[in-house]
N, C-alpha and C positions, 0 to 999 in steps of 0.2 A: 504494500500500500504506500509506504513512505518513499518518496523519490529523493532527488538531490537537494542539497542545501541551497535555497534560493538567496537568502540574505540573513545577516545579523543586524538588528536595529539598535542604534544607540541614541538615547534621548540627550539633547543638548540644550543649554539655555540660550545659546547664540549661534544660530545656523550659519551666518556669514563667517564668523570666526572659526567654527568647526570645519566649514568647507575650505577655507584658506589653509588650515592646518593640513588637511589631507591633500589638497591640490598643490600648494606651494611648499609645504614642509616635507611631505612624503612623495610628491611627484605623481600623484594619482589622477586619473581622469575622473571628473565628477560631472554629474548632470546639472541642468538648470534647476532651481528650486521649483517645486510643484505644490501648490496649495490643494489640500484635500479637505474641504470643509465638512464633508459627511463623516470624516474620521477625526476632525479637530486637530489636524497637523499640517505642517508644511514639511516636505521631504526633499532630500538630495540623495542621489545614489552615487556611491563611490564604486567604480567598476574595477574589479580585480580579475585576474585570469581565470579563476575557478569559482567565483561567486561575487556577491556585492555586499557592501556595508550601506545600510540605510541610516542617514542622519535625520532625526525627527526633532522638530521645534513645535511648541504649542501654537495652535491657531484658535483663538477665541478663549473666552473665560471658562468654558466647560471642558476644555481639552483634557483627555486622560493623561497626556504628557505633562501638562501643567501640574496635575496632582502628583505625578511621579517625581517631578523636579522639586516639589515642596519638600520631599523626603531626601532627595539626592540633588542638592543645589548645583553641583558641578557637572551633573549628568551621569550617565552610566548605561550599561546594557539594559535594554527594555524588553526585547523579545527575539526569538529565532524563528525563521520561516522555512518550512519544508514544502516541497512541491508534491502534489498528488494528482493522479490522473482523473479522478472522479470525486469531487469535493462532497457531494451528497452521500455517496457510498462510504467515504471516509468518516463523515460526520455520524452516520447511522451506526457504523461498526464501532467507533470509539464511544458513542453514547451507550450502546449495548454493553460495552466493557466497563461502564461507570464513569467515563470522562465527562466533564461538564463543558458544554459549549457556551461561550459568553454571548451576551446580547439576546436577540430573539431566536438564535439558532439558525437563522436564514443567512446565507452568504451575502456579503456586500461586495461591491466592485472596489478593488484595491488600486494602488498606485500604478500597477502595470496593466490596468484595464481588465483584470481577470478576477473571478470570484475568490473571496477570502473568508476565512472564519478564524476565530481565536479560541483557544482552549485554556481552561483555568490553570494557573500556575501551580496550584496545590496538587493537581493531578499529574504534573510532569516535573517532579523534583524541584519545585520552586521556580520554574522557568515558564514564562508566558510563551505559548506556542501559537504561531500563525500557520495555517494551511492555505496554500494557494494552488488553485487548479491550473494545470498547464495543458 
C-alpha cells in the first residue's frame, strides 16, 4: 500500500528566510511560494534528487501551522508524506486497522493538485502522516 516518500514538511515562522537558507545556503532548487488557503498554509518545495522538503508558513489566524509554531517558535518537522496508489482504499484499510483519519475523513486537494489525507500522530509513533494519491 505505502509507496515512496513524497516529502518531509517543516513548519517555519518565516518562509522567505527559510527559502533563502535552502536556496542560497544549501544551493537547492526551490519552488515559488504557493498559498493554500483551504489548508491554512503557504508552501515552498525544496527539490532534492530523491524527494522534496516542504516548507510551511501559517496562512491566516486559524492555521494549524500557527498553532504548531506556538509550541515550536523556531519551527520544526511537522509531518511526513507517503504516496499511495488509491487514497480511499488506503484510508479504509488503515481505518479498519484502528488508525484515525483527521478532519472529515474525505480527501482534500493538496499542494500538488492531488488528493491528500492526514493520519493522527498518536497512531504513527508521534508523527503526523500525510497520504497523497499518485
